[in-house]
Wavefront OBJ file of the C-alpha trace (Angstrom):
o trace
v 16.456 -14.494 -4.286
v 14.233 -12.977 -1.568
v 16.459 -10.227 -1.052
v 16.183 -9.208 -4.752
v 12.366 -9.490 -4.464
v 12.358 -7.305 -1.155
v 14.423 -4.596 -2.972
v 12.113 -4.705 -5.761
v 8.997 -4.610 -3.641
v 10.275 -1.422 -1.774
v 11.321 0.013 -5.038
v 7.839 -0.288 -6.262
v 6.574 1.143 -3.274
v 8.611 4.139 -3.192
v 8.080 4.733 -6.949
v 4.175 4.415 -6.578
v 3.992 6.469 -3.404
v 6.383 9.274 -4.602
v 6.296 8.929 -8.362
v 2.913 7.877 -9.513
v 0.342 8.829 -6.733
v 1.996 12.631 -6.108
v 2.144 13.140 -9.909
v -1.385 11.929 -10.808
v -2.456 14.691 -8.375
v -0.521 17.232 -9.873
v -1.131 16.287 -13.519
v -4.771 15.278 -13.658
v -7.903 17.468 -12.604
v -9.584 16.035 -9.480
v -12.062 13.730 -11.079
v -9.740 12.044 -13.449
v -7.160 11.438 -10.719
v -9.366 10.105 -8.545
v -10.541 7.596 -11.565
v -7.135 6.672 -12.212
v -6.280 6.092 -8.671
v -9.264 3.831 -8.148
v -8.015 1.471 -10.890
v -4.437 1.798 -9.757
v -4.725 1.219 -5.949
v -6.350 -2.130 -5.867
v -3.752 -3.352 -8.402
v -0.941 -2.004 -6.412
v -2.200 -3.649 -3.209
v -2.714 -6.936 -5.006
v 0.872 -7.021 -6.401
v 2.136 -5.985 -2.853
v 0.089 -9.292 -1.406
v 1.394 -11.406 -4.050
v 5.160 -10.247 -3.935
v 5.285 -10.233 -0.199
v 3.815 -13.472 0.347
v 6.435 -15.195 -2.237
v 9.232 -13.296 -0.154
v 7.731 -15.014 3.118
v 7.636 -18.378 1.532
v 11.098 -18.104 0.372
v 12.352 -16.863 3.744
v 10.470 -19.700 5.306
v 12.128 -22.259 2.938
v 15.597 -20.664 3.703
v 14.752 -20.966 7.601
v 15.055 -17.106 8.491
v 11.806 -17.214 10.440
v 11.968 -13.591 11.636
v 12.187 -12.180 7.954
v 9.387 -14.330 7.054
v 7.307 -13.008 10.126
v 8.164 -9.343 9.125
v 7.031 -10.282 5.529
v 3.884 -11.545 6.856
v 3.251 -8.286 8.623
v 3.842 -6.694 5.035
v 1.473 -8.689 3.459
v -0.968 -8.174 6.084
v -0.918 -4.703 5.318
v -1.529 -5.013 1.902
v -4.333 -7.314 2.403
v -6.142 -4.788 4.935
v -5.470 -1.912 2.892
v -6.863 -3.448 -0.364
v -9.733 -5.214 1.364
v -10.890 -2.821 4.214
v -9.291 0.687 3.687
v -9.971 1.135 -0.287
v -13.686 0.424 -0.067
v -13.965 2.812 3.017
v -11.850 5.340 1.279
v -13.849 5.378 -1.880
v -17.108 5.450 -0.083
v -16.083 8.403 2.077
v -14.539 10.180 -0.895
v -17.882 9.885 -2.909
v -19.752 11.066 0.034
v -17.323 13.837 0.755
v -17.632 14.968 -2.849
v -21.377 15.351 -2.341
v -20.919 17.697 0.645
v -20.942 15.314 3.570
v -18.468 16.899 6.011
v -18.164 13.938 8.353
v -17.299 11.764 5.330
v -14.550 14.213 4.408
v -13.087 13.932 7.958
v -13.466 10.232 7.788
v -11.495 10.181 4.422
v -8.791 12.293 5.816
v -8.251 9.847 8.966
v -8.727 6.858 6.621
v -6.040 8.299 4.005
v -3.689 8.957 7.177
v -3.988 5.364 8.296
v -3.284 4.049 4.564
v -0.152 6.317 4.405
v 0.885 5.426 7.873
v 0.481 1.500 6.698
v 2.372 2.221 3.647
v 5.496 3.737 5.589
v 5.444 1.097 8.210
v 5.818 -1.418 5.570
v 8.507 0.158 3.752
v 10.365 0.434 7.373
v 9.726 -3.220 7.687
v 11.151 -3.812 4.264
v 14.368 -1.895 5.227
v 14.583 -3.967 8.443
v 14.403 -7.117 6.632
v 17.030 -6.038 4.205
v 19.320 -5.276 6.891
v 18.881 -8.267 9.111
l 1 2 3 4 5 6 7 8 9 10 11 12 13 14 15 16 17 18 19 20 21 22 23 24 25 26 27 28 29 30 31 32 33 34 35 36 37 38 39 40 41 42 43 44 45 46 47 48 49 50 51 52 53 54 55 56 57 58 59 60 61 62 63 64 65 66 67 68 69 70 71 72 73 74 75 76 77 78 79 80 81 82 83 84 85 86 87 88 89 90 91 92 93 94 95 96 97 98 99 100 101 102 103 104 105 106 107 108 109 110 111 112 113 114 115 116 117 118 119 120 121 122 123 124 125 126 127 128 129 130 131
């Protein structure tokens, strides 16, 4: 069951990253894309937290502690992204839209951090599936 959920989580992450987020910017104007993503990202991260913790619990129950530990890192990545990065990204995006150049640089750096965490989480999920 944990492996199926891990595949599901990885699939959700790939679809969200390369399907939804990418195409929202190609389809909607900047303002509406931002509004939509501000609604979707917190939900994406929340579901990531819930599913990864569920997988972690199943792995702990099965006695596969290394897989459980890796899932804990995945869950922490979602938690950090949702609770820390999203508010900072939103704040700096708003300031950048008002012409604040420092906020624009900060947004770029925070966005890179968010993408990097997402990629690392996907790599961890692939590692879990190969163990």
